[in-house]
N, C-alpha and C positions, 0 to 999 in steps of 0.2 A: 504493499497499498503505499503510494506518494502522495503530496498535497502539497498545495503552496497559495498565496493569500494574493489578491491581484484587486486591483482599480479598473472597473470597466471606462473604456474611452468612447470607444466609435464604432459604429460599421463599415467595414469598407469590401475591397474586392481583390483575390489574388486570380492569377492564371495558373493552370495545368498545364502538364508538356502536351497535352493534345491539342489548347488553345482555349480550352471551355474559361465561363467564368464562375469562379467557387467564391460563394459570400461568405464572409467571414467578417467576426469580430474581437476589435484588438483589445487586448488586456495590458493593461502597465502592473509587473508586477516590482513591488517596493522591497526594499531588504527586509528579510523574513526572520527572527531572529528568536531561538529557543529562550524564552523566559523562564521556565520550570517543567521539570520531569517527576510527575505524576510516581509514586514507586506500589505495588501490592503490600508492601509491610506497614507504611504510613496511612496511602490513603485511600487502601481497599481496590485498587484497579492500577493498571498502567494507561499512562498520556503522559501527550505533550502538549505544551503552553505555548502556542503564538503569536509574537506580537509584529504589527508591522505598521506603516504609517508614524506622524507625528503630531502631537498635541502639545500645545503650549502650559495649560495649565491643568496639574493634575493631582488631584486630594493626596493627602498625607497617607492615605493604608496604599494604595496603589505605587506611591511614590518608594516606601517602602519596602514594597513586594517585589518592585524590578528593579530596587537597587539603583547599580549605575550598569545597567544595560542599555537603559535609554529613554527617551517621553513617547510611548506608543499611544495611536490613537485605537487601534483596535487588537483584542486578543481574543483568540480561538482556543479550543483545545479539542484535540484529535486522541482516539482511542486509539494505542497500537498494539503490535506485541511484543511480549516482554523482554524475548531476544534483540530484536531491535533498541530496547532503550538503554542496551551494556554499551554502546558504543556512541551516547550521546554526553552531551554536557551542555549545560547550560552557560547561552554565549555565541553559541553556535550557528552559522545562517545557512539558511537553505539555498542551493543555488538552483539559477531558472533552469541548468543543465540537466535536474530533473528528468524535464520531459523531455523527448524528443518526437518529432514530425510524424505522425502516423498511432499515437496514442489516443486509446479510447476514455475519455474522459466524463465526466459527470461535475457541473458547474450547479451549484447553489447559492443565491441571491437573495435582493428584496425587491420584489414587484414594484412599480412607480405607484405611485399613491393616486386616487382618481377623486376623492371624497366621497358627500352623500351621494350614493346613485340609487336610481329605479331597480325595479326588478328584471326590468329588460332588459338593460344593460348588463347588471350586475348578473343573473342568471340568465339571461337567453330566453324569458319567456317570451311565445309568439302574439301577446296582446290581445285585443279585441277586435271583431271585424268594423268596419268604415261605416256600416250601415245597419237597419233594421232597427232603428233607435238607439245605437249604442251613442250618447253625448256626453262629450270630454271622459271618456271612459277607454279612450284606446288604449292605453298602456298603463292602467290598473292591474291589481294583481288577481283583483275578483274573490271569489268565494275563500276563505282563511279556515273554515273547520266544518265539521256536518253538526246540523241542527241537534239531533239528537242527544249528543256526548256534551254539547253548547261548552266546549272548551277548545283551544287551541294547542295542538300540539307540541311540543319542543321540539327547537329544530327547522321549523318551519322557515322555507324561505321568503326572506320580505326585503323590503329599502333597505339602506343602512351604508355603512362605511365600506367602500372599496378599495382595493390594492392593499400597498404595505403591508404584504402578506410572504411569507420564505417559499421561494418556490425552487424546486429543485428539478435540471432537465438532462438528461441523462443520454448517452451514448451519442455523443459528440466527437470530433476527430478534430485533432491539433494542424494544422496546416504547414505554421511556419514557425521557428521559435528564431525571435531576435535577439541572440546574447549581450551582443552590444547594448542596445538602448535596450533593454530590460525589458522587452515584449513578448506577448503571446497570441498566436491566430488562431481562432475557433472558429470550425466552420461552421454557419448558423448561428441564430440570434441567441443572447445569452439574457436571463432576468435582470430585471432594474434599470436606474437611470445611469445616466453620464456621471461617472466620481462614486456610483458607488462600488461598498465590495463585494466581489466575490470567491469563493470556494472552489478552488479546480480542485479534484479528485479523480487516482485510478486506481483502482484495485489491483494491478499489476504492478511490480517492479518495487525500488526501494527510493529513499530520498538521497541525493545527494550535497553533501556540503560543501560552501563556498570556500576555496581553497585563498589562500592569502595572497596577494600579486609580488614580484619582485623589490618593489620598492618598500610594500609592508615588512618583508622578511628582512631587509636590509635595514631599515628604522630599527625593528625589535633585535637586530644584532648586535648594533651600534652601544656600546657602555656608553652612560651619562658622561660628560665631564666633570672631573671633581674641581669643586671648589674653594678656591683659595680663601684661607681665611684672612679674615681682616686684621691688619696691624694695628692694634689701637693705641698701643706706645707711641707710635707714630703723628698715626693722627690725632692726638691728644697735647701734642705740643702749639703752644701758640702760635698763633700767623703772625706774629708781631717781628718775631725775629728776624728776618729778611730786612725789616726797615731799622730795626737799631743797630744793626751791622754798617747800614747805608751811613748812619747817621756817624757812628766813630769814624769812617773812614775820611767823612768831609772834615770831621774835624784836625785829623791828622794833616790833610792837606794845608788847612787854612793857618797850622800852626807854623810849618816849613816856609810859608809863602812871607810869614813873618818875621 
C-alpha cells in the first residue's frame, strides 16, 4: 500500500502515443512528512500520520505534537502493515516517485459545496408534469409519508444542504509523474474544488522516502566552525590609552624645541 497527499490544481489534457487525447487532472504534491508512527503496543494499531501544507497559526497542543517537524495545514492518518513501520521514522519525507505512470489509484476528496438545494437537483427527482392542474408544483417532492402511519420515516430524501461530502473515485490511472515540478497527472476527474486536498492511494506497492540532495548531504557533513573565545581582558582596557600616548609625545617635542 502506498499513498500521498496532494492539492487539486486544474484539468488539462495529455496525448497518447497514438495521438488520442487523454483528459487528466493535475495534482500538486507538497512535501509529505511523517509526523507520527502509531504502534500496536502504545495505540492498539499500526498507522502513519502524514502532514503537508503550511499554516501560520497553530494551537499549542498541535505545536507540541509536531515539535520541530513543521507547521502543517493538513494531518492525515493511514493504517499500514506492522512490517512497514519498522523501516520508517518521524521526519521522513515521502517521495513523489512512490507512484509511476500506469498505477491504478483511488482518489479521495471533499466535493464542492452547493448550498441549500431542492430534491430535483440534490437527488435527481423527476418532478411533476407541467400540465393538468399542477400549479407551482413542478419541482416539489410530493407526498412524504403514508396516511395510515401518519409519520415521516427516517432518511426521507428532502431538500437540504448539498455538497461538501467526502467522495472517493476508484480505478483512476496515473498518466504522468513530473518529479521536477512535483505534480501528478491522473486520468479523469477528481472530486473537490481547485486547491482542495486530495488523498491518492494505491493498494499495490510501497512508499518511497525522499533522499537528501547532494547539497543537503554536503551541508550535513561539514562540521560547524569553532567559535573563537572573546578576549575580555583586552576588551576591558580603556580606549583612551592611544590618546594619552599622543599627548606625552607632543609634550616631549615641545620640550626639545625650547
